[in-house]
C-alpha positions as CSV (number, residue, x, y, z in Angstrom):
1,X,-76.1,8.6,-115.0
2,X,-73.0,9.2,-117.0
3,X,-70.1,10.9,-115.5
4,X,-70.4,13.9,-117.7
5,X,-74.3,14.3,-116.8
6,X,-73.2,14.3,-113.1
7,X,-70.6,16.9,-113.7
8,X,-73.4,19.1,-115.2
9,X,-75.7,18.5,-112.5
10,X,-73.5,19.2,-109.6
11,X,-72.4,22.6,-111.6
12,X,-76.0,23.5,-112.4
13,X,-77.1,22.6,-108.6
14,X,-74.1,25.3,-107.8
15,X,-75.6,27.6,-110.4
16,X,-79.1,27.3,-108.9
17,X,-77.9,27.8,-105.3
18,X,-75.7,30.8,-106.2
19,X,-78.4,32.3,-108.9
20,X,-80.8,32.4,-106.3
21,X,-78.9,34.5,-103.6
22,X,-76.5,36.3,-106.2
23,X,-79.2,39.1,-107.5
24,X,-79.6,40.0,-103.8
25,X,-76.0,40.5,-103.1
26,X,-75.7,42.5,-106.4
27,X,-78.6,44.8,-105.6
28,X,-77.2,45.5,-102.1
29,X,-73.7,46.0,-103.6
30,X,-72.3,43.2,-101.9
31,X,-71.2,41.1,-104.9
32,X,-67.7,40.5,-103.7
33,X,-69.0,39.0,-100.6
34,X,-68.4,35.4,-102.2
35,X,-64.8,36.3,-103.0
36,X,-64.2,37.5,-99.6
37,X,-65.4,34.1,-98.4
38,X,-63.0,32.3,-100.4
39,X,-60.1,34.2,-98.9
40,X,-61.3,34.4,-95.4
41,X,-61.5,30.4,-95.0
42,X,-57.8,29.9,-94.9
43,X,-57.6,30.4,-90.9
44,X,-60.4,28.1,-90.5
45,X,-58.3,25.4,-92.6
46,X,-55.2,26.1,-90.2
47,X,-57.3,25.7,-87.1
48,X,-58.6,22.4,-88.0
49,X,-54.9,21.2,-88.3
50,X,-53.9,22.8,-85.1
51,X,-56.7,21.2,-83.1
52,X,-57.5,18.0,-84.7
53,X,-54.2,17.5,-86.8
54,X,-56.2,16.4,-89.7
55,X,-56.4,17.2,-93.3
56,X,-59.4,15.4,-94.2
57,X,-61.8,17.2,-96.6
58,X,-65.0,17.3,-94.1
59,X,-63.3,18.6,-91.0
60,X,-61.2,21.0,-93.2
61,X,-64.6,22.2,-94.8
62,X,-66.2,22.6,-91.3
63,X,-63.6,24.8,-90.2
64,X,-63.8,26.8,-93.2
65,X,-67.4,27.3,-92.9
66,X,-67.0,28.5,-89.5
67,X,-64.7,31.2,-90.6
68,X,-66.8,31.9,-93.8
69,X,-69.4,32.7,-91.3
70,X,-67.4,34.9,-89.1
71,X,-66.2,37.0,-92.3
72,X,-69.8,37.6,-93.5
73,X,-70.9,38.6,-89.8
74,X,-67.9,41.0,-89.6
75,X,-68.8,42.6,-93.0
76,X,-72.3,42.8,-92.0
77,X,-71.4,44.3,-88.5
78,X,-69.2,47.3,-90.3
79,X,-71.8,47.8,-92.8
80,X,-74.4,48.2,-90.3
81,X,-72.5,50.9,-88.6
82,X,-73.5,53.2,-91.5
83,X,-70.0,54.6,-91.3
84,X,-68.4,52.1,-93.7
85,X,-69.7,51.2,-97.3
86,X,-70.6,47.8,-98.0
87,X,-67.6,47.2,-100.5
88,X,-65.3,48.8,-98.0
89,X,-66.4,46.5,-95.4
90,X,-65.6,43.4,-97.5
91,X,-62.3,44.9,-98.5
92,X,-61.5,45.5,-94.6
93,X,-62.4,42.3,-93.4
94,X,-61.1,39.3,-95.8
95,X,-57.6,40.8,-95.9
96,X,-57.4,40.6,-92.2
97,X,-58.8,37.1,-91.9
98,X,-56.6,35.8,-94.7
99,X,-53.6,37.5,-93.1
100,X,-54.3,35.6,-90.0
101,X,-54.4,32.3,-91.8
102,X,-51.3,33.1,-93.7
103,X,-49.4,33.7,-90.2
104,X,-50.8,30.6,-88.9
105,X,-49.5,28.4,-91.8
106,X,-45.9,30.1,-91.4
107,X,-45.9,30.0,-87.9
108,X,-47.6,26.7,-87.1
109,X,-47.9,24.6,-90.1
110,X,-45.1,25.3,-92.3
111,X,-44.1,22.5,-94.3
112,X,-47.4,20.6,-93.9
113,X,-49.3,20.0,-96.9
114,X,-52.8,21.2,-96.0
115,X,-55.8,20.0,-98.2
116,X,-56.4,23.4,-99.9
117,X,-57.7,21.6,-103.1
118,X,-60.9,20.4,-100.9
119,X,-61.7,24.0,-100.2
120,X,-60.1,26.3,-102.7
121,X,-59.5,24.9,-106.2
122,X,-62.0,22.0,-106.4
123,X,-62.0,19.4,-109.4
124,X,-65.2,18.7,-111.0
125,X,-63.9,15.9,-112.9
126,X,-63.7,14.0,-109.8
127,X,-67.0,14.7,-108.4
128,X,-68.5,11.2,-109.9
129,X,-66.2,9.0,-108.0
130,X,-67.1,10.5,-104.4
131,X,-70.5,8.9,-103.8
132,X,-72.9,8.1,-100.8
133,X,-75.9,5.8,-100.4
134,X,-79.0,7.5,-100.2
135,X,-82.2,5.2,-99.9
136,X,-80.3,2.5,-101.8
137,X,-79.0,4.4,-104.5
138,X,-75.6,5.6,-104.9
139,X,-75.4,9.3,-105.5
140,X,-72.6,11.8,-106.0
141,X,-71.8,13.2,-102.6
142,X,-71.5,16.7,-104.1
143,X,-75.1,16.4,-105.9
144,X,-76.6,15.6,-102.6
145,X,-75.0,18.2,-100.6
146,X,-75.7,21.1,-103.3
147,X,-79.2,19.7,-103.7
148,X,-80.1,20.3,-100.2
149,X,-78.2,23.9,-100.2
150,X,-80.1,24.9,-103.0
151,X,-83.5,23.8,-101.5
152,X,-82.5,25.5,-98.4
153,X,-81.7,28.8,-100.2
154,X,-85.0,28.3,-102.1
155,X,-87.0,28.0,-98.8
156,X,-85.2,31.1,-97.4
157,X,-86.6,33.2,-100.3
158,X,-90.0,31.6,-100.5
159,X,-90.7,32.0,-96.8
160,X,-89.1,35.7,-96.6
161,X,-89.6,36.9,-100.2
162,X,-91.6,40.0,-99.4
163,X,-89.1,41.0,-96.6
164,X,-86.1,40.6,-98.7
165,X,-87.5,42.4,-101.5
166,X,-88.4,45.2,-99.2
167,X,-85.1,45.4,-97.5
168,X,-83.3,45.2,-100.8
169,X,-85.0,48.2,-102.4
170,X,-85.8,50.3,-99.3
171,X,-84.1,49.3,-96.3
172,X,-85.4,52.6,-94.4
173,X,-88.8,51.9,-95.4
174,X,-88.5,48.2,-94.2
175,X,-86.9,49.2,-90.8
176,X,-90.1,51.6,-90.3
177,X,-92.2,48.6,-90.9
178,X,-90.1,46.8,-88.3
179,X,-89.0,44.1,-90.8
180,X,-85.6,43.8,-89.2
181,X,-83.4,44.2,-92.3
182,X,-80.2,43.7,-90.3
183,X,-81.2,40.2,-89.1
184,X,-82.5,39.6,-92.8
185,X,-79.4,40.7,-94.2
186,X,-77.3,38.5,-91.8
187,X,-79.6,35.4,-92.6
188,X,-78.5,36.1,-96.3
189,X,-75.2,36.6,-96.0
190,X,-74.8,33.3,-93.7
191,X,-76.8,31.6,-96.6
192,X,-74.2,33.0,-99.0
193,X,-71.1,31.6,-96.7
194,X,-73.0,28.1,-96.5
195,X,-73.4,28.0,-100.2
196,X,-69.9,28.8,-101.0
197,X,-68.0,26.6,-98.6
198,X,-70.4,23.6,-99.5
199,X,-69.4,24.2,-103.4
200,X,-65.7,24.5,-102.6
201,X,-64.9,21.0,-102.7
202,X,-66.8,20.1,-105.9
203,X,-66.2,23.2,-108.0
204,X,-63.6,25.4,-106.6
205,X,-63.6,28.9,-105.2
206,X,-63.4,30.6,-108.7
207,X,-66.4,29.0,-110.0
208,X,-68.5,29.8,-106.7
209,X,-67.5,33.3,-107.4
210,X,-68.4,33.4,-111.0
211,X,-71.7,31.7,-110.3
212,X,-72.7,34.2,-107.6
213,X,-71.7,37.2,-109.5
214,X,-71.6,36.6,-113.4
215,X,-75.2,35.2,-113.7
216,X,-76.7,37.8,-111.5
217,X,-75.0,40.5,-113.3
218,X,-76.2,39.3,-116.7
219,X,-79.7,39.1,-115.2
220,X,-79.5,42.5,-114.1
221,X,-78.8,44.0,-117.6
222,X,-81.6,41.9,-119.0
223,X,-84.5,42.1,-116.3
224,X,-86.4,44.7,-114.7
225,X,-88.5,42.7,-112.0
226,X,-86.9,41.0,-109.1
227,X,-88.4,37.6,-109.9
228,X,-87.4,37.6,-113.5
229,X,-84.0,38.7,-112.4
230,X,-83.6,35.6,-110.1
231,X,-85.0,33.3,-112.7
232,X,-82.6,34.4,-115.5
233,X,-79.8,34.2,-112.9
234,X,-80.2,30.5,-112.4
235,X,-80.8,29.9,-116.1
236,X,-77.7,31.8,-117.0
237,X,-75.7,29.5,-114.3
238,X,-77.3,26.3,-116.1
239,X,-76.2,27.7,-119.4
240,X,-72.8,27.9,-118.2
241,X,-72.8,24.4,-116.6
242,X,-73.8,22.9,-119.9
243,X,-71.9,25.0,-122.1
244,X,-68.8,25.0,-120.1
245,X,-68.8,21.0,-119.8
246,X,-69.2,20.8,-123.5
247,X,-66.5,23.5,-124.3
248,X,-64.1,21.7,-121.8
249,X,-64.5,18.4,-123.5
250,X,-63.8,20.0,-126.8
251,X,-60.8,21.8,-126.1
252,X,-59.5,19.3,-123.2
253,X,-59.4,22.0,-120.7
254,X,-60.6,23.0,-117.3
255,X,-64.0,22.3,-116.6
256,X,-64.5,25.1,-113.9
257,X,-62.7,27.7,-116.4
258,X,-64.8,26.7,-119.2
259,X,-67.9,27.2,-117.4
260,X,-66.7,30.5,-116.1
261,X,-65.9,31.6,-119.6
262,X,-69.5,30.7,-121.0
263,X,-71.1,32.7,-118.2
264,X,-69.0,35.7,-119.1
265,X,-69.9,35.4,-122.6
266,X,-73.7,35.3,-121.7
267,X,-72.9,38.6,-119.9
268,X,-71.2,40.2,-122.8
269,X,-74.2,39.0,-125.3
270,X,-76.7,40.3,-122.7
271,X,-74.6,43.5,-122.8
272,X,-74.6,43.6,-126.6
273,X,-78.3,43.3,-126.7
274,X,-79.2,45.9,-124.2
275,X,-77.0,48.2,-126.2
276,X,-78.9,47.3,-129.3
277,X,-82.5,48.0,-127.5
278,X,-81.2,51.3,-126.3
Protein backbone atom coordinates (compact mmCIF):
# COMPACT_ATOMS: atom_id res chain seq x y z
CA UNK A 1 0.00 0.00 0.00
CA UNK A 2 1.35 3.43 -0.93
CA UNK A 3 2.04 6.15 1.65
CA UNK A 4 -0.82 8.24 0.25
CA UNK A 5 -3.22 5.32 0.62
CA UNK A 6 -2.10 4.75 4.23
CA UNK A 7 -2.72 8.41 5.04
CA UNK A 8 -6.23 8.21 3.58
CA UNK A 9 -6.98 4.96 5.44
CA UNK A 10 -5.83 6.37 8.79
CA UNK A 11 -7.85 9.54 8.27
CA UNK A 12 -10.83 7.44 7.13
CA UNK A 13 -10.64 5.24 10.22
CA UNK A 14 -10.56 8.40 12.32
CA UNK A 15 -13.61 9.61 10.40
CA UNK A 16 -15.37 6.28 11.04
CA UNK A 17 -14.70 6.28 14.79
CA UNK A 18 -15.69 9.94 15.12
CA UNK A 19 -18.63 9.68 12.73
CA UNK A 20 -20.19 6.89 14.78
CA UNK A 21 -20.19 8.99 17.95
CA UNK A 22 -20.55 12.52 16.60
CA UNK A 23 -24.31 12.43 15.91
CA UNK A 24 -25.06 11.40 19.48
CA UNK A 25 -22.93 14.25 20.83
CA UNK A 26 -24.65 16.71 18.50
CA UNK A 27 -28.14 15.57 19.42
CA UNK A 28 -27.27 15.71 23.12
CA UNK A 29 -25.88 19.25 22.69
CA UNK A 30 -22.38 18.12 23.68
CA UNK A 31 -20.65 18.70 20.35
CA UNK A 32 -17.79 20.70 21.85
CA UNK A 33 -16.82 17.87 24.19
CA UNK A 34 -14.06 16.92 21.74
CA UNK A 35 -12.61 20.43 21.95
CA UNK A 36 -12.73 20.21 25.73
CA UNK A 37 -10.79 16.95 25.63
CA UNK A 38 -8.10 18.47 23.41
CA UNK A 39 -7.47 21.18 26.03
CA UNK A 40 -7.91 19.02 29.12
CA UNK A 41 -5.12 16.58 28.21
CA UNK A 42 -2.38 19.11 29.02
CA UNK A 43 -2.18 18.28 32.77
CA UNK A 44 -1.88 14.60 31.83
CA UNK A 45 1.18 15.39 29.72
CA UNK A 46 2.71 17.33 32.60
CA UNK A 47 1.90 14.54 35.07
CA UNK A 48 3.71 11.96 32.94
CA UNK A 49 6.80 14.18 32.87
CA UNK A 50 6.73 14.71 36.64
CA UNK A 51 6.23 11.02 37.46
CA UNK A 52 8.25 9.22 34.79
CA UNK A 53 10.53 11.96 33.42
CA UNK A 54 9.78 10.83 29.90
CA UNK A 55 8.50 12.47 26.74
CA UNK A 56 7.93 9.22 24.84
CA UNK A 57 4.67 9.26 22.87
CA UNK A 58 3.00 6.20 24.43
CA UNK A 59 3.31 7.30 28.10
CA UNK A 60 2.33 10.83 27.13
CA UNK A 61 -0.78 9.55 25.35
CA UNK A 62 -1.64 7.36 28.36
CA UNK A 63 -1.45 10.39 30.66
CA UNK A 64 -3.47 12.46 28.22
CA UNK A 65 -6.11 9.72 28.03
CA UNK A 66 -6.44 9.60 31.82
CA UNK A 67 -7.14 13.33 32.05
CA UNK A 68 -9.44 13.17 29.02
CA UNK A 69 -11.57 10.64 30.90
CA UNK A 70 -11.46 12.84 34.01
CA UNK A 71 -12.62 15.76 31.88
CA UNK A 72 -15.60 13.98 30.35
CA UNK A 73 -16.65 12.51 33.70
CA UNK A 74 -16.55 15.97 35.27
CA UNK A 75 -18.61 17.37 32.40
CA UNK A 76 -21.15 14.59 32.75
CA UNK A 77 -21.23 14.98 36.54
CA UNK A 78 -22.01 18.69 36.25
CA UNK A 79 -24.62 18.04 33.56
CA UNK A 80 -26.27 15.32 35.64
CA UNK A 81 -26.95 17.75 38.50
CA UNK A 82 -29.58 19.45 36.33
CA UNK A 83 -28.25 22.82 37.46
CA UNK A 84 -25.79 23.28 34.59
CA UNK A 85 -26.54 23.02 30.87
CA UNK A 86 -24.34 20.62 28.84
CA UNK A 87 -22.52 23.42 27.00
CA UNK A 88 -21.93 25.30 30.23
CA UNK A 89 -20.60 22.14 31.89
CA UNK A 90 -18.05 21.80 29.09
CA UNK A 91 -17.12 25.47 29.32
CA UNK A 92 -16.60 25.18 33.08
CA UNK A 93 -14.52 22.01 33.04
CA UNK A 94 -11.90 22.27 30.34
CA UNK A 95 -10.58 25.76 31.22
CA UNK A 96 -9.99 24.56 34.77
CA UNK A 97 -8.04 21.48 33.65
CA UNK A 98 -6.17 23.44 30.98
CA UNK A 99 -5.20 26.01 33.63
CA UNK A 100 -3.86 23.23 35.86
CA UNK A 101 -1.72 22.09 32.94
CA UNK A 102 -0.41 25.59 32.27
CA UNK A 103 0.46 26.06 35.95
CA UNK A 104 2.19 22.67 35.99
CA UNK A 105 4.35 23.59 33.02
CA UNK A 106 5.33 27.01 34.35
CA UNK A 107 6.03 25.69 37.88
CA UNK A 108 7.58 22.28 37.28
CA UNK A 109 8.46 21.92 33.60
CA UNK A 110 9.55 25.35 32.36
CA UNK A 111 12.26 25.01 29.75
CA UNK A 112 11.39 21.35 29.14
CA UNK A 113 10.26 20.52 25.62
CA UNK A 114 7.25 18.31 26.22
CA UNK A 115 6.13 16.29 23.22
CA UNK A 116 2.94 18.23 22.54
CA UNK A 117 3.16 17.25 18.87
CA UNK A 118 2.30 13.68 19.85
CA UNK A 119 -1.07 14.62 21.30
CA UNK A 120 -2.08 18.05 20.08
CA UNK A 121 -0.84 18.70 16.57
CA UNK A 122 -0.20 15.33 14.95
CA UNK A 123 1.24 14.88 11.47
CA UNK A 124 -0.52 12.67 8.98
CA UNK A 125 2.44 12.72 6.57
CA UNK A 126 4.51 10.78 9.13
CA UNK A 127 1.91 8.06 9.76
CA UNK A 128 3.34 5.55 7.21
CA UNK A 129 6.74 5.56 8.92
CA UNK A 130 5.61 4.28 12.33
CA UNK A 131 4.74 0.62 11.89
CA UNK A 132 4.02 -2.54 13.87
CA UNK A 133 4.15 -6.23 12.96
CA UNK A 134 0.74 -7.91 13.05
CA UNK A 135 0.49 -11.52 11.93
CA UNK A 136 3.77 -11.16 10.07
CA UNK A 137 2.50 -8.14 8.17
CA UNK A 138 3.94 -4.67 8.66
CA UNK A 139 1.14 -2.16 9.22
CA UNK A 140 0.95 1.50 10.15
CA UNK A 141 0.55 1.65 13.93
CA UNK A 142 -2.04 4.42 13.69
CA UNK A 143 -4.17 2.30 11.34
CA UNK A 144 -4.12 -0.61 13.80
CA UNK A 145 -4.97 1.57 16.80
CA UNK A 146 -7.71 3.55 15.08
CA UNK A 147 -9.14 0.43 13.45
CA UNK A 148 -9.48 -1.15 16.89
CA UNK A 149 -11.06 2.03 18.30
CA UNK A 150 -13.54 2.22 15.40
CA UNK A 151 -14.53 -1.41 15.95
CA UNK A 152 -14.97 -0.78 19.69
CA UNK A 153 -17.18 2.26 19.00
CA UNK A 154 -19.23 0.24 16.50
CA UNK A 155 -19.64 -2.60 18.99
CA UNK A 156 -20.82 -0.14 21.66
CA UNK A 157 -23.51 1.24 19.37
CA UNK A 158 -24.60 -2.15 18.03
CA UNK A 159 -25.00 -3.58 21.53
CA UNK A 160 -26.76 -0.52 22.98
CA UNK A 161 -28.40 1.07 19.94
CA UNK A 162 -31.97 1.09 21.27
CA UNK A 163 -30.81 2.35 24.64
CA UNK A 164 -28.78 5.19 23.13
CA UNK A 165 -31.59 6.16 20.77
CA UNK A 166 -34.06 6.31 23.65
CA UNK A 167 -31.79 8.26 26.02
CA UNK A 168 -30.79 10.68 23.26
CA UNK A 169 -34.30 11.69 22.20
CA UNK A 170 -36.24 11.24 25.45
CA UNK A 171 -34.01 10.79 28.54
CA UNK A 172 -36.93 11.12 30.97
CA UNK A 173 -38.86 8.31 29.29
CA UNK A 174 -35.66 6.24 29.18
CA UNK A 175 -35.17 6.79 32.91
CA UNK A 176 -38.75 5.66 33.53
CA UNK A 177 -37.92 2.46 31.66
CA UNK A 178 -34.85 2.02 33.89
CA UNK A 179 -32.41 2.29 30.98
CA UNK A 180 -29.91 4.13 33.22
CA UNK A 181 -29.30 7.17 30.98
CA UNK A 182 -26.55 8.50 33.25
CA UNK A 183 -24.48 5.33 32.89
CA UNK A 184 -25.06 5.25 29.13
CA UNK A 185 -23.98 8.88 28.80
CA UNK A 186 -20.81 8.21 30.76
CA UNK A 187 -19.98 5.25 28.53
CA UNK A 188 -20.51 7.48 25.49
CA UNK A 189 -18.31 10.32 26.72
CA UNK A 190 -15.56 7.89 27.77
CA UNK A 191 -15.71 6.41 24.27
CA UNK A 192 -15.35 9.94 22.87
CA UNK A 193 -12.34 10.60 25.10
CA UNK A 194 -10.61 7.36 24.12
CA UNK A 195 -11.36 7.98 20.43
CA UNK A 196 -10.04 11.54 20.53
CA UNK A 197 -6.83 10.77 22.39
CA UNK A 198 -6.14 7.69 20.25
CA UNK A 199 -6.29 9.88 17.15
CA UNK A 200 -4.31 12.85 18.48
CA UNK A 201 -0.86 11.46 17.64
CA UNK A 202 -1.79 10.59 14.07
CA UNK A 203 -4.14 13.34 12.93
CA UNK A 204 -3.98 16.07 15.57
CA UNK A 205 -6.58 17.61 17.83
CA UNK A 206 -7.99 20.00 15.24
CA UNK A 207 -8.92 17.22 12.81
CA UNK A 208 -10.39 15.13 15.63
CA UNK A 209 -12.67 18.01 16.61
CA UNK A 210 -13.57 18.49 12.94
CA UNK A 211 -14.40 14.82 12.40
CA UNK A 212 -16.55 14.64 15.53
CA UNK A 213 -18.56 17.79 14.80
CA UNK A 214 -18.66 18.76 11.11
CA UNK A 215 -19.74 15.43 9.51
CA UNK A 216 -22.39 15.00 12.23
CA UNK A 217 -23.67 18.54 11.62
CA UNK A 218 -23.78 17.83 7.87
CA UNK A 219 -25.73 14.62 8.49
CA UNK A 220 -28.12 16.47 10.79
CA UNK A 221 -28.96 18.86 7.94
CA UNK A 222 -29.53 16.05 5.43
CA UNK A 223 -30.97 13.12 7.41
CA UNK A 224 -34.15 12.63 9.39
CA UNK A 225 -33.56 9.18 10.91
CA UNK A 226 -30.79 8.36 13.37
CA UNK A 227 -29.32 5.36 11.46
CA UNK A 228 -29.18 7.46 8.28
CA UNK A 229 -27.58 10.31 10.20
CA UNK A 230 -24.82 8.05 11.52
CA UNK A 231 -24.19 6.57 8.05
CA UNK A 232 -24.05 10.01 6.41
CA UNK A 233 -21.72 11.26 9.15
CA UNK A 234 -19.24 8.45 8.48
CA UNK A 235 -19.54 8.95 4.71
CA UNK A 236 -18.85 12.69 4.94
CA UNK A 237 -15.78 11.95 7.05
CA UNK A 238 -14.44 9.63 4.37
CA UNK A 239 -15.14 12.24 1.69
CA UNK A 240 -13.12 14.67 3.76
CA UNK A 241 -10.29 12.15 4.14
CA UNK A 242 -10.04 11.33 0.44
CA UNK A 243 -10.77 14.81 -0.89
CA UNK A 244 -8.54 16.48 1.70
CA UNK A 245 -5.56 14.30 0.83
CA UNK A 246 -5.98 15.12 -2.86
CA UNK A 247 -6.38 18.83 -2.12
CA UNK A 248 -3.33 18.93 0.16
CA UNK A 249 -1.24 17.21 -2.52
CA UNK A 250 -2.46 19.63 -5.18
CA UNK A 251 -1.71 22.80 -3.20
CA UNK A 252 1.25 21.40 -1.20
CA UNK A 253 -0.26 22.27 2.16
CA UNK A 254 -1.38 20.76 5.49
CA UNK A 255 -3.15 17.43 5.04
CA UNK A 256 -5.24 17.74 8.20
CA UNK A 257 -6.17 21.32 7.33
CA UNK A 258 -7.24 20.33 3.82
CA UNK A 259 -9.37 17.48 5.18
CA UNK A 260 -11.06 19.83 7.61
CA UNK A 261 -11.73 22.28 4.79
CA UNK A 262 -13.31 19.59 2.60
CA UNK A 263 -15.56 18.51 5.48
CA UNK A 264 -16.59 22.13 6.01
CA UNK A 265 -17.30 22.40 2.29
CA UNK A 266 -19.58 19.35 2.54
CA UNK A 267 -21.52 21.08 5.30
CA UNK A 268 -21.95 24.24 3.20
CA UNK A 269 -23.19 22.17 0.24
CA UNK A 270 -25.63 20.28 2.49
CA UNK A 271 -26.92 23.57 3.89
CA UNK A 272 -27.47 24.97 0.40
CA UNK A 273 -29.25 21.80 -0.73
CA UNK A 274 -31.53 21.93 2.30
CA UNK A 275 -32.31 25.59 1.69
CA UNK A 276 -33.18 24.91 -1.95
CA UNK A 277 -35.52 22.08 -0.95
CA UNK A 278 -37.32 24.22 1.63
